[in-house]
All heavy atoms as an XYZ file, in Angstrom:
949
protein
N       0.851     -1.185      0.000
C      -0.001      0.001     -0.001
C       0.890      1.240      0.002
O       1.734      1.401      0.864
C      -0.900     -0.037      1.231
C      -1.816      1.155      1.322
S      -2.814      1.055      2.815
C      -4.395      0.897      2.055
N       0.730      2.125     -0.964
C       1.557      3.322     -1.093
C       1.059      4.452     -0.201
O      -0.015      4.393      0.379
N       1.859      5.477     -0.121
C       1.498      6.658      0.653
C       0.793      7.641     -0.265
O       1.273      7.934     -1.348
C       2.765      7.313      1.238
O       3.420      6.353      2.038
C       2.435      8.522      2.063
N      -0.356      8.127      0.152
C      -1.068      9.112     -0.661
C      -0.383     10.466     -0.549
O       0.358     10.723      0.397
C      -2.528      9.230     -0.217
O      -2.627      9.983      0.961
N      -0.653     11.326     -1.503
C      -0.069     12.664     -1.487
C      -0.437     13.402     -0.206
O       0.358     14.153      0.347
C      -0.523     13.448     -2.712
C       0.185     14.786     -2.828
C      -0.213     15.521     -4.032
N      -1.169     16.520     -3.607
C      -1.869     17.278     -4.416
N      -1.742     17.156     -5.693
N      -2.695     18.170     -3.959
N      -1.647     13.162      0.289
C      -2.087     13.845      1.502
C      -1.312     13.392      2.734
O      -1.260     14.115      3.726
C      -3.587     13.629      1.726
C      -4.430     14.405      0.721
O      -3.890     15.320      0.065
O      -5.615     14.088      0.579
N      -0.733     12.196      2.698
C       0.011     11.662      3.833
C       1.512     11.899      3.709
O       2.250     11.635      4.649
C      -0.221     10.157      3.968
C      -1.670      9.827      4.280
O      -2.369     10.679      4.868
O      -2.093      8.712      3.938
N       1.973     12.325      2.569
C       3.404     12.440      2.293
C       3.840     13.907      2.340
O       3.513     14.681      1.444
C       3.707     11.841      0.920
C       5.176     11.856      0.561
O       5.998     12.347      1.363
O       5.514     11.379     -0.537
N       4.578     14.292      3.386
C       4.990     15.700      3.496
C       5.758     16.198      2.266
O       5.551     17.326      1.826
C       5.875     15.732      4.742
C       5.458     14.552      5.535
C       5.025     13.510      4.526
N       6.621     15.365      1.712
C       7.399     15.767      0.536
C       6.457     16.152     -0.606
O       6.601     17.202     -1.214
C       8.333     14.628      0.136
C       9.163     14.930     -1.092
C       9.966     13.685     -1.500
N      10.849     13.978     -2.594
C      12.138     14.219     -2.496
N      12.726     14.189     -1.322
N      12.858     14.490     -3.555
N       5.498     15.287     -0.885
C       4.572     15.558     -1.990
C       3.686     16.767     -1.704
O       3.360     17.525     -2.615
C       3.728     14.321     -2.258
C       4.605     13.184     -2.726
C       4.051     12.453     -3.910
O       3.036     12.829     -4.471
N       4.736     11.413     -4.295
N       3.305     16.945     -0.463
C       2.478     18.116     -0.117
C       3.252     19.407     -0.318
O       2.730     20.378     -0.856
C       1.973     18.006      1.315
C       0.910     16.915      1.434
C       0.270     16.933      2.763
N      -0.850     17.871      2.697
C      -1.869     17.827      3.527
N      -1.923     16.925      4.470
N      -2.845     18.714      3.426
N       4.520     19.451      0.114
C       5.346     20.653     -0.073
C       5.551     20.910     -1.560
O       5.447     22.052     -2.023
C       6.687     20.528      0.678
C       7.648     21.635      0.265
C       6.468     20.541      2.184
N       5.827     19.858     -2.323
C       6.002     20.017     -3.776
C       4.737     20.598     -4.395
O       4.800     21.523     -5.207
C       6.404     18.687     -4.444
C       6.293     18.776     -5.961
C       7.819     18.290     -4.040
N       3.580     20.089     -4.009
C       2.318     20.588     -4.564
C       2.098     22.055     -4.208
O       1.699     22.857     -5.058
C       1.152     19.731     -4.067
N       2.368     22.413     -2.964
C       2.175     23.798     -2.511
C       3.096     24.743     -3.274
O       2.654     25.762     -3.809
C       2.407     23.903     -0.997
C       1.255     23.237     -0.233
C       2.586     25.355     -0.559
C       1.529     23.008      1.244
N       4.383     24.431     -3.297
C       5.358     25.352     -3.900
C       5.276     25.371     -5.421
O       5.435     26.427     -6.036
C       6.764     24.987     -3.443
S       7.049     25.299     -1.687
N       5.010     24.224     -6.029
C       4.939     24.158     -7.491
C       3.717     24.874     -8.048
O       3.687     25.203     -9.234
C       4.946     22.702     -7.944
O       6.167     22.092     -7.586
N       2.728     25.122     -7.214
C       1.529     25.824     -7.663
C       1.758     27.318     -7.840
O       0.950     28.012     -8.445
C       0.389     25.590     -6.669
N       2.861     27.829     -7.325
C       3.164     29.255     -7.444
C       3.684     29.565     -8.852
O       4.381     28.730     -9.447
C       4.175     29.656     -6.368
C       3.640     29.481     -4.943
C       4.770     29.529     -3.923
C       2.582     30.526     -4.647
N       3.355     30.734     -9.401
C       3.706     31.059    -10.784
C       5.206     30.937    -11.072
O       6.038     31.486    -10.347
C       3.252     32.516    -10.949
C       2.200     32.700     -9.904
C       2.606     31.820     -8.762
N       5.521     30.167    -12.103
C       6.888     29.970    -12.590
C       7.830     29.353    -11.559
O       9.049     29.428    -11.702
C       7.481     31.270    -13.141
C       6.783     31.762    -14.391
C       7.470     32.957    -15.030
O       8.703     33.093    -14.925
O       6.751     33.757    -15.648
N       7.279     28.739    -10.525
C       8.125     28.081     -9.531
C       8.725     26.820    -10.135
O       8.078     26.103    -10.885
C       7.315     27.729     -8.289
N       9.988     26.568     -9.799
C      10.661     25.356    -10.228
C      11.177     24.627     -8.998
O      11.389     25.232     -7.946
C      11.844     25.658    -11.165
O      12.806     26.455    -10.467
C      11.384     26.391    -12.418
N      11.370     23.332     -9.155
C      11.871     22.503     -8.064
C      13.074     21.719     -8.554
O      13.012     21.077     -9.603
C      10.793     21.565     -7.572
N      14.150     21.797     -7.805
C      15.346     21.004     -8.084
C      15.366     19.918     -7.020
O      15.517     20.199     -5.824
C      16.587     21.880     -7.979
C      17.864     21.163     -8.310
C      19.047     22.100     -8.192
O      18.985     23.202     -8.758
O      20.025     21.717     -7.517
N      15.178     18.685     -7.459
C      14.942     17.600     -6.529
C      16.149     16.685     -6.367
O      16.904     16.447     -7.290
C      13.742     16.779     -7.012
O      13.370     15.854     -6.051
N      16.265     16.177     -5.184
C      17.240     15.182     -4.783
C      16.742     14.707     -3.437
O      15.541     14.631     -3.211
N      17.646     14.427     -2.516
C      17.196     14.108     -1.166
C      16.465     15.321     -0.591
O      15.482     15.189      0.110
C      18.371     13.747     -0.268
C      17.935     13.393      1.138
C      19.089     12.966      2.021
O      20.230     12.972      1.607
N      18.773     12.598      3.251
N      16.971     16.501     -0.909
C      16.331     17.753     -0.514
C      15.783     18.398     -1.781
O      16.224     18.085     -2.873
C      17.337     18.689      0.146
C      18.113     18.031      1.244
N      17.529     17.463      2.344
C      19.440     17.824      1.378
C      18.457     16.946      3.123
N      19.627     17.144      2.558
N      14.848     19.302     -1.621
C      14.275     19.998     -2.777
C      14.474     21.489     -2.583
O      14.203     22.026     -1.506
C      12.777     19.688     -2.944
C      12.553     18.180     -3.008
C      12.239     20.362     -4.199
C      11.095     17.788     -2.985
N      14.936     22.147     -3.634
C      15.111     23.601     -3.644
C      14.038     24.171     -4.563
O      13.912     23.753     -5.712
C      16.509     23.991     -4.171
C      16.664     25.501     -4.189
C      17.601     23.324     -3.372
N      13.268     25.130     -4.064
C      12.223     25.775     -4.857
C      12.692     27.177     -5.224
O      13.122     27.941     -4.349
C      10.913     25.839     -4.068
C      10.378     24.474     -3.751
C      10.637     23.888     -2.519
C       9.636     23.766     -4.673
C      10.175     22.622     -2.216
C       9.158     22.497     -4.383
C       9.427     21.922     -3.156
N      12.580     27.490     -6.510
C      13.042     28.781     -6.999
C      12.001     29.410     -7.911
O      11.183     28.733     -8.507
C      14.334     28.620     -7.792
C      15.510     28.168     -6.979
C      16.793     28.177     -7.826
N      17.944     27.874     -7.016
C      18.539     26.696     -6.958
N      18.091     25.696     -7.686
N      19.585     26.505     -6.186
N      12.121     30.731     -8.020
C      11.386     31.473     -9.021
C      12.405     32.360     -9.714
O      13.124     33.123     -9.060
C      10.209     32.283     -8.425
C      10.651     33.260     -7.351
C       9.449     32.998     -9.535
N      12.505     32.177    -11.015
C      13.487     32.923    -11.817
C      14.876     32.926    -11.186
O      15.550     33.944    -11.099
C      13.001     34.337    -12.068
C      11.688     34.362    -12.825
C      11.692     35.338    -13.928
N      10.430     35.316    -14.635
C       9.818     36.392    -15.067
N      10.345     37.579    -14.849
N       8.699     36.289    -15.715
N      15.294     31.753    -10.728
C      16.647     31.580    -10.204
C      16.842     31.965     -8.755
O      17.915     31.755     -8.196
N      15.823     32.530     -8.112
C      15.944     32.937     -6.710
C      15.233     31.921     -5.817
O      14.073     31.599     -6.037
C      15.354     34.331     -6.496
C      16.142     35.406     -7.207
C      15.587     36.760     -6.889
C      16.432     37.835     -7.566
N      15.915     39.164     -7.280
N      15.929     31.465     -4.810
C      15.388     30.446     -3.912
C      14.385     31.061     -2.936
O      14.669     32.069     -2.301
C      16.531     29.774     -3.131
O      17.452     29.205     -4.077
C      16.007     28.691     -2.203
N      13.212     30.399     -2.827
C      12.224     30.867     -1.865
C      11.862     29.801     -0.829
O      11.227     30.117      0.180
C      10.964     31.415     -2.543
C      10.106     30.395     -3.246
C       9.073     29.753     -2.576
C      10.323     30.089     -4.575
C       8.273     28.833     -3.224
C       9.524     29.169     -5.236
C       8.503     28.538     -4.560
N      12.258     28.552     -1.040
C      11.936     27.516     -0.051
C      12.797     26.278     -0.252
O      13.354     26.059     -1.340
C      10.462     27.135     -0.135
N      12.881     25.499      0.814
C      13.551     24.196      0.794
C      12.669     23.174      1.493
O      11.974     23.505      2.454
C      14.862     24.222      1.593
C      15.963     25.059      1.038
C      16.222     26.315      1.552
C      16.782     24.579      0.021
C      17.260     27.094      1.067
C      17.822     25.351     -0.470
C      18.057     26.602      0.057
O      19.087     27.364     -0.436
N      12.761     21.944      1.033
C      12.258     20.795      1.764
C      13.497     19.969      2.078
O      14.283     19.669      1.175
C      11.290     19.976      0.903
C      10.951     18.628      1.516
C       9.918     18.498      2.427
C      11.686     17.494      1.186
C       9.613     17.284      2.997
C      11.392     16.269      1.757
C      10.360     16.171      2.656
O      10.074     14.964      3.226
N      13.708     19.640      3.336
C      14.877     18.831      3.690
C      14.439     17.548      4.380
O      13.455     17.516      5.122
C      15.870     19.593      4.597
O      15.270     19.828      5.869
C      16.304     20.912      3.971
N      15.192     16.508      4.121
C      14.956     15.185      4.695
C      16.273     14.686      5.258
O      17.202     14.416      4.504
C      14.441     14.252      3.598
C      14.125     12.855      4.094
O      14.465     12.525      5.246
O      13.530     12.086      3.312
N      16.374     14.635      6.572
C      17.567     14.137      7.248
C      18.806     14.975      6.896
O      19.868     14.454      6.597
C      17.787     12.659      6.901
C      18.776     11.984      7.833
O      18.896     12.394      9.002
O      19.455     11.034      7.370
N      18.636     16.298      6.960
C      19.719     17.220      6.630
C      20.899     17.019      7.574
O      20.766     17.150      8.784
C      19.203     18.661      6.720
C      20.181     19.675      6.236
N      20.819     20.535      7.090
C      20.620     19.961      4.992
C      21.620     21.322      6.395
N      21.513     20.989      5.122
N      22.029     16.667      7.029
C      23.247     16.382      7.800
C      22.989     15.381      8.930
O      23.546     15.508     10.028
C      23.875     17.667      8.350
C      24.424     18.561      7.300
N      25.436     18.202      6.453
C      24.069     19.829      6.947
C      25.709     19.189      5.622
N      24.880     20.186      5.896
N      22.131     14.419      8.666
C      21.875     13.361      9.632
C      21.039     13.745     10.823
O      21.049     13.050     11.847
N      20.246     14.841     10.711
C      19.441     15.268     11.868
C      18.175     14.435     12.062
O      17.491     14.559     13.074
C      19.109     16.753     11.802
C      18.162     17.141     10.670
O      17.679     16.256      9.935
O      17.900     18.350     10.513
N      17.831     13.594     11.073
C      16.667     12.724     11.201
C      15.325     13.422     11.099
O      14.305     12.851     11.442
N      15.282     14.654     10.629
C      14.046     15.449     10.597
C      13.597     15.742      9.177
O      14.408     15.810      8.258
C      14.245     16.793     11.311
C      14.747     16.762     12.728
C      13.855     16.055     13.739
N      12.480     16.472     13.811
C      11.965     17.257     14.760
N      12.732     17.746     15.719
N      10.689     17.557     14.760
N      12.306     15.952      9.026
C      11.715     16.468      7.787
C      11.371     17.920      8.052
O      10.711     18.222      9.057
C      10.429     15.718      7.431
C      10.545     14.235      7.148
C       9.155     13.652      6.887
C      11.450     13.984      5.973
N      11.801     18.825      7.171
C      11.514     20.232      7.407
C      11.129     20.962      6.126
O      11.466     20.552      5.020
C      12.727     20.985      8.010
O      13.733     21.176      7.004
C      13.319     20.247      9.197
N      10.442     22.067      6.338
C      10.173     23.064      5.310
C      10.859     24.336      5.786
O      10.747     24.697      6.957
C       8.661     23.304      5.174
C       8.314     24.431      4.265
C       8.404     24.287      2.894
C       7.916     25.658      4.774
C       8.090     25.339      2.045
C       7.606     26.711      3.937
C       7.698     26.545      2.567
N      11.577     24.997      4.877
C      12.283     26.228      5.235
C      11.987     27.286      4.183
O      11.932     26.986      2.993
C      13.790     25.984      5.304
C      14.161     24.919      6.313
C      15.628     24.551      6.272
O      16.459     25.304      5.771
N      15.954     23.390      6.804
N      11.805     28.534      4.656
C      11.503     29.629      3.728
C      11.873     30.966      4.360
O      12.112     31.057      5.556
C      10.026     29.608      3.363
S       8.919     29.906      4.754
N      11.879     31.995      3.532
C      12.112     33.353      4.020
C      10.885     33.792      4.821
O       9.781     33.352      4.544
C      12.330     34.316      2.853
C      13.601     34.051      2.072
C      13.783     35.041      0.946
C      14.307     36.357      1.393
N      15.649     36.425      1.901
N      11.111     34.652      5.793
C       9.991     35.171      6.575
C      10.316     36.594      7.015
O      11.473     36.942      7.252
C       9.744     34.297      7.806
N       9.283     37.399      7.100
C       9.457     38.756      7.630
C       9.925     38.641      9.073
O       9.500     37.738      9.798
C       8.132     39.515      7.554
N      10.803     39.545      9.521
C      11.362     39.432     10.871
C      10.329     39.320     11.984
O      10.460     38.484     12.877
C      12.188     40.712     11.020
C      12.528     41.115      9.627
C      11.358     40.683      8.784
N       9.269     40.123     11.935
C       8.256     40.060     12.997
C       7.479     38.750     12.960
O       7.160     38.174     13.999
C       7.323     41.272     12.931
C       6.643     41.447     11.588
O       7.179     40.964     10.573
O       5.576     42.082     11.542
N       7.179     38.247     11.763
C       6.473     36.982     11.639
C       7.352     35.827     12.128
O       6.899     34.947     12.859
C       6.074     36.730     10.187
C       5.355     35.414      9.998
C       4.957     35.149      8.557
O       5.559     35.718      7.641
O       4.035     34.354      8.372
N       8.609     35.844     11.737
C       9.549     34.808     12.153
C       9.635     34.743     13.676
O       9.538     33.675     14.272
C      10.918     35.080     11.533
C      11.976     34.099     11.927
C      13.270     34.470     11.247
N      14.327     34.499     12.236
C      15.586     34.282     11.956
N      15.968     34.050     10.721
N      16.477     34.308     12.895
N       9.791     35.893     14.305
C       9.917     35.918     15.765
C       8.635     35.453     16.437
O       8.677     34.725     17.429
C      10.317     37.310     16.251
C      10.824     37.306     17.675
C      12.021     36.377     17.859
O      13.007     36.440     17.142
N      11.930     35.476     18.839
N       7.498     35.839     15.897
C       6.213     35.416     16.471
C       6.062     33.896     16.393
O       5.590     33.270     17.350
C       5.058     36.109     15.755
N       6.468     33.302     15.291
C       6.396     31.848     15.159
C       7.315     31.162     16.156
O       6.920     30.201     16.824
C       6.732     31.417     13.732
C       5.728     31.810     12.663
C       6.292     31.562     11.273
C       4.408     31.088     12.855
N       8.543     31.653     16.255
C       9.499     31.069     17.191
C       9.020     31.205     18.636
O       9.117     30.264     19.427
C      10.870     31.709     17.028
C      11.600     31.396     15.733
C      12.782     32.332     15.547
C      12.043     29.939     15.687
N       8.498     32.375     18.979
C       8.002     32.606     20.340
C       6.758     31.776     20.635
O       6.558     31.335     21.768
C       7.685     34.084     20.558
C       8.926     34.964     20.585
O      10.044     34.424     20.718
O       8.767     36.191     20.452
N       5.938     31.566     19.609
C       4.681     30.853     19.793
C       4.831     29.353     19.957
O       4.075     28.729     20.701
N       5.783     28.752     19.265
C       5.956     27.298     19.344
C       7.364     26.922     18.920
O       7.609     26.548     17.768
C       4.926     26.590     18.471
C       4.886     25.084     18.710
O       5.793     24.550     19.384
O       3.948     24.431     18.212
N       8.282     27.023     19.853
C       9.684     26.723     19.589
C       9.980     25.255     19.331
O      11.078     24.912     18.907
N       9.003     24.384     19.547
C       9.200     22.963     19.222
C       8.832     22.675     17.776
O       9.268     21.677     17.224
C       8.374     22.087     20.157
C       8.871     22.128     21.595
C       8.011     21.252     22.474
N       6.595     21.509     22.225
C       5.763     22.064     23.099
N       6.194     22.382     24.281
N       4.501     22.261     22.793
N       8.006     23.494     17.185
C       7.547     23.283     15.809
C       8.369     24.123     14.811
O       8.581     23.722     13.688
C       6.079     23.639     15.709
C       5.444     23.309     14.391
C       3.943     23.512     14.429
N       3.286     22.714     15.429
C       2.800     21.482     15.224
N       2.910     20.937     14.048
N       2.198     20.819     16.192
N       8.829     25.293     15.249
C       9.557     26.219     14.382
C      10.988     26.354     14.873
O      11.262     26.242     16.061
C       8.881     27.599     14.388
C       7.446     27.520     13.961
C       6.428     27.455     14.904
C       7.116     27.465     12.622
C       5.102     27.352     14.523
C       5.789     27.350     12.228
C       4.798     27.291     13.176
O       3.493     27.174     12.784
N      11.912     26.645     13.953
C      13.312     26.778     14.313
C      14.019     27.700     13.331
O      13.495     27.984     12.251
C      13.996     25.402     14.341
C      14.074     24.739     12.987
C      15.242     24.795     12.240
C      12.979     24.064     12.454
C      15.322     24.185     10.988
C      13.044     23.461     11.207
C      14.229     23.519     10.472
N      15.191     28.164     13.736
C      16.031     28.955     12.845
C      16.950     27.956     12.129
O      17.767     27.299     12.771
C      16.866     29.988     13.634
C      17.796     30.732     12.694
C      15.947     30.956     14.360
N      16.798     27.806     10.822
C      17.583     26.801     10.107
C      19.056     27.191      9.965
O      19.387     28.381      9.923
C      16.913     26.726      8.737
C      16.130     27.964      8.584
C      15.840     28.486      9.963
N      19.914     26.168      9.915
C      21.330     26.462      9.709
C      21.545     27.109      8.337
O      20.735     26.935      7.431
C      22.005     25.095      9.787
C      20.931     24.097      9.534
C      19.642     24.742      9.963
N      22.630     27.826      8.213
C      23.059     28.489      6.973
C      22.169     29.672      6.587
O      22.628     30.785      6.505
C      23.156     27.499      5.790
C      23.947     26.266      6.105
C      23.348     25.023      6.193
C      25.320     26.348      6.369
C      24.075     23.892      6.514
C      26.057     25.222      6.690
C      25.433     23.997      6.759
O      26.150     22.886      7.082
N      20.880     29.422      6.324
C      20.006     30.486      5.819
C      19.275     31.232      6.936
O      18.756     32.320      6.715
C      18.991     29.943      4.790
C      19.703     29.453      3.539
C      18.133     28.835      5.388
N      19.231     30.666      8.116
C      18.533     31.294      9.239
C      18.966     32.717      9.518
O      18.119     33.602      9.677
N      20.283     32.973      9.553
C      20.724     34.345      9.811
C      20.301     35.346      8.725
O      20.363     36.547      8.927
C      22.246     34.224      9.863
C      22.494     32.806     10.261
C      21.390     32.024      9.598
N      19.840     34.838      7.580
C      19.379     35.719      6.502
C      17.862     35.835      6.477
O      17.273     36.140      5.447
C      19.916     35.213      5.166
C      21.428     35.388      5.078
C      21.968     34.978      3.744
N      22.185     33.515      3.806
C      22.218     32.718      2.761
N      22.050     33.187      1.559
N      22.428     31.438      2.911
N      17.227     35.577      7.624
C      15.790     35.806      7.738
C      14.906     34.631      7.380
O      13.740     34.816      7.042
N      15.415     33.416      7.476
C      14.613     32.239      7.141
C      14.071     31.600      8.411
O      14.646     31.717      9.484
C      15.463     31.234      6.379
C      15.727     31.646      4.953
C      16.359     32.773      4.541
C      15.374     30.922      3.784
N      16.416     32.807      3.168
C      15.823     31.682      2.675
C      14.732     29.727      3.551
C      15.639     31.263      1.367
C      14.555     29.302      2.241
C      15.002     30.076      1.160
N      12.944     30.895      8.243
C      12.315     30.131      9.323
C      12.213     28.677      8.864
O      12.052     28.415      7.677
C      10.906     30.690      9.670
C      10.300     30.011     10.889
C       9.946     30.563      8.500
C      10.827     30.501     12.186
N      12.332     27.769      9.808
C      12.140     26.356      9.524
C      10.920     25.845     10.252
O      10.592     26.311     11.350
N      10.243     24.876      9.633
C       9.071     24.249     10.229
C       9.280     22.739     10.183
O       9.543     22.182      9.115
C       7.775     24.596      9.460
C       6.556     24.021     10.162
C       7.641     26.089      9.232
N       9.183     22.085     11.324
C       9.284     20.630     11.344
C       8.016     20.034     10.775
O       6.903     20.414     11.151
C       9.509     20.120     12.773
C      10.861     20.498     13.318
C      10.974     21.322     14.428
C      12.027     20.026     12.721
C      12.217     21.659     14.934
C      13.279     20.362     13.218
C      13.371     21.182     14.325
O      14.606     21.519     14.820
N       8.181     19.077      9.853
C       7.049     18.420      9.217
C       6.801     17.023      9.760
O       5.866     16.346      9.330
C       7.270     18.349      7.699
C       7.469     19.681      6.994
C       7.752     19.455      5.521
C       6.265     20.584      7.184
N       7.649     16.582     10.688
C       7.512     15.244     11.252
C       6.924     15.303     12.658
O       7.266     14.529     13.542
C       8.856     14.523     11.252
C       9.971     15.330     11.886
O       9.708     16.420     12.419
O      11.129     14.866     11.845
N       6.036     16.256     12.849
C       5.330     16.426     14.117
C       3.836     16.205     13.858
O       3.383     16.336     12.718
C       5.566     17.838     14.710
C       7.036     18.042     15.052
C       5.105     18.927     13.765
N       3.068     15.899     14.899
C       1.626     15.727     14.687
C       0.962     17.039     14.265
O       1.388     18.117     14.640
C       1.111     15.301     16.072
C       2.307     14.905     16.860
C       3.486     15.620     16.271
N      -0.078     16.902     13.485
C      -0.949     18.034     13.140
C      -0.227     19.196     12.465
O      -0.344     20.353     12.895
C      -1.691     18.540     14.376
C      -2.525     17.456     15.045
O      -3.124     16.653     14.296
O      -2.557     17.401     16.276
N       0.510     18.902     11.389
C       1.119     19.978     10.610
C      -0.006     20.840     10.035
O      -0.987     20.326      9.503
C       1.992     19.406      9.465
C       2.482     20.517      8.546
C       3.155     18.607     10.030
N       0.142     22.148     10.161
C      -0.845     23.076      9.627
C      -0.474     23.378      8.169
O       0.306     24.291      7.890
C      -0.865     24.354     10.476
C      -1.948     25.321     10.049
O      -2.478     25.204      8.919
O      -2.251     26.231     10.847
N      -1.038     22.608      7.250
C      -0.666     22.733      5.837
C      -1.122     24.056      5.238
O      -0.485     24.577      4.329
C      -1.168     21.535      5.044
C      -0.377     20.318      5.424
C      -0.778     19.278      6.207
C       0.983     20.062      5.087
N       0.262     18.392      6.375
C       1.348     18.835      5.697
C       1.938     20.736      4.333
C       2.613     18.286      5.577
C       3.201     20.185      4.199
C       3.531     18.976      4.816
N      -2.197     24.622      5.747
C      -2.616     25.956      5.272
C      -1.554     26.977      5.647
O      -1.234     27.877      4.857
C      -3.969     26.331      5.862
N      -0.974     26.849      6.844
C       0.089     27.765      7.256
C       1.339     27.567      6.401
O       1.980     28.547      6.005
C       0.424     27.584      8.725
C       1.492     28.570      9.179
C       1.747     28.468     10.664
O       2.101     27.373     11.132
O       1.601     29.503     11.324
N       1.672     26.325      6.092
C       2.821     26.055      5.204
C       2.575     26.746      3.867
O       3.470     27.381      3.307
C       3.052     24.547      5.018
C       3.379     23.859      6.354
C       4.143     24.286      3.970
C       4.653     24.294      7.011
N       1.368     26.645      3.352
C       1.031     27.315      2.093
C       1.174     28.817      2.192
O       1.691     29.468      1.265
N       0.755     29.396      3.301
C       0.875     30.844      3.490
C       2.337     31.266      3.616
O       2.761     32.261      3.039
C       0.083     31.282      4.726
C       0.027     32.780      4.890
C      -0.665     33.463      3.726
O      -1.787     33.107      3.366
N      -0.001     34.424      3.113
N       3.110     30.488      4.372
C       4.542     30.787      4.504
C       5.241     30.706      3.148
O       6.070     31.566      2.814
C       5.208     29.827      5.500
C       4.861     30.030      6.963
C       5.338     28.842      7.798
C       5.461     31.326      7.486
N       4.900     29.686      2.367
C       5.501     29.545      1.030
C       5.131     30.730      0.147
O       5.995     31.291     -0.542
C       5.052     28.229      0.389
N       3.875     31.128      0.170
C       3.421     32.256     -0.647
C       4.100     33.556     -0.215
O       4.535     34.357     -1.061
C       1.902     32.396     -0.567
N       4.214     33.771      1.090
C       4.874     34.977      1.589
C       6.335     35.016      1.169
O       6.840     36.056      0.741
C       4.778     35.054      3.114
C       3.364     35.312      3.618
O       2.476     35.677      2.807
O       3.156     35.133      4.838
N       7.013     33.880      1.292
C       8.421     33.810      0.915
C       8.580     34.047     -0.587
O       9.460     34.789     -1.020
C       8.990     32.434      1.299
O      10.348     32.338      0.969
N       7.711     33.430     -1.362
C       7.716     33.605     -2.810
C       7.595     35.089     -3.164
O       8.352     35.607     -3.974
C       6.559     32.802     -3.414
C       6.364     32.969     -4.886
C       6.978     32.116     -5.780
C       5.562     33.989     -5.394
C       6.803     32.266     -7.147
C       5.371     34.143     -6.745
C       6.000     33.277     -7.621
O       5.831     33.442     -8.972
N       6.632     35.764     -2.522
C       6.430     37.194     -2.816
C       7.664     38.030     -2.457
O       7.885     39.081     -3.049
C       5.200     37.716     -2.072
C       3.900     37.330     -2.743
C       2.711     38.087     -2.159
N       2.390     37.682     -0.806
C       1.558     36.706     -0.483
N       0.953     36.019     -1.419
N       1.317     36.422      0.782
N       8.447     37.572     -1.501
C       9.641     38.324     -1.097
C      10.752     38.247     -2.144
O      11.590     39.141     -2.212
C      10.168     37.801      0.243
C       9.215     38.084      1.409
S       9.731     37.259      2.922
C      10.842     38.500      3.574
N      10.766     37.197     -2.963
C      11.868     37.030     -3.916
C      11.439     37.128     -5.378
O      12.272     37.381     -6.240
C      12.629     35.700     -3.694
C      13.178     35.615     -2.289
C      11.803     34.498     -4.027
N      10.164     36.930     -5.667
C       9.693     36.933     -7.055
C       9.668     38.343     -7.637
O       9.502     39.318     -6.901
C       8.288     36.337     -7.119
N       9.819     38.445     -8.956
C       9.617     39.741     -9.591
C       8.204     40.255     -9.279
O       7.270     39.473     -9.075
C       9.755     39.421    -11.087
C      10.549     38.165    -11.136
C      10.169     37.391     -9.909
N       8.050     41.559     -9.241
C       6.776     42.177     -8.820
C       5.577     41.657     -9.592
O       4.513     41.427     -9.013
C       6.872     43.686     -8.938
C       7.746     44.292     -7.884
C       7.812     45.802     -7.992
C       8.780     46.333     -6.953
N       8.884     47.756     -6.954
N       5.726     41.474    -10.901
C       4.605     41.004    -11.717
C       4.149     39.609    -11.272
O       2.956     39.349    -11.164
C       5.000     40.978    -13.195
C       3.885     40.512    -14.121
C       4.318     40.377    -15.571
N       5.385     39.407    -15.793
C       5.191     38.076    -15.828
N       4.006     37.557    -15.621
N       6.210     37.269    -16.050
N       5.089     38.733    -10.985
C       4.732     37.400    -10.532
C       4.216     37.430     -9.085
O       3.239     36.751     -8.768
C       5.934     36.454    -10.624
C       6.415     36.113    -12.037
C       7.657     35.248    -11.977
C       5.317     35.426    -12.822
N       4.860     38.198     -8.243
C       4.434     38.291     -6.849
C       2.987     38.782     -6.751
O       2.235     38.338     -5.880
C       5.369     39.217     -6.066
N       2.599     39.676     -7.635
C       1.243     40.226     -7.618
C       0.192     39.168     -7.951
O      -0.985     39.350     -7.636
C       1.146     41.393     -8.586
N       0.587     38.073     -8.573
C      -0.345     37.009     -8.940
C      -0.674     36.086     -7.764
O      -1.570     35.260     -7.862
C       0.235     36.174    -10.074
C       0.411     36.931    -11.364
C       1.051     36.068    -12.448
O       0.839     34.862    -12.504
N       1.830     36.700    -13.293
N       0.058     36.241     -6.672
C      -0.132     35.339     -5.532
C      -0.935     36.026     -4.444
O      -0.679     37.151     -4.101
C       1.244     34.875     -4.994
C       1.084     34.024     -3.753
C       2.003     34.116     -6.069
């Protein structure tokens, strides 16, 4: 019995991010999502042996801090990109809020996409 898209965090993140205008995905163990060459999100699986599934994206400073303050077990500052304003979300926890993942992806996309494309989201 296979895993449905609704049960598979990788497939759900791909569906969310790929739905954004001109978004591309470079896939391997991890997935990099870009719009016109600019990265707006990552999906990571066991990054450097941490054993976790995560979604990472750019976030406005106030939103990032509110997420971290609100639930430090679900959200984290990711290595490498965290100091540049990124937030991480663990996807291997109960009750992932997929609507919130979609909103975070859209917000991050709007931060890096050309204005014409950002306006479509």
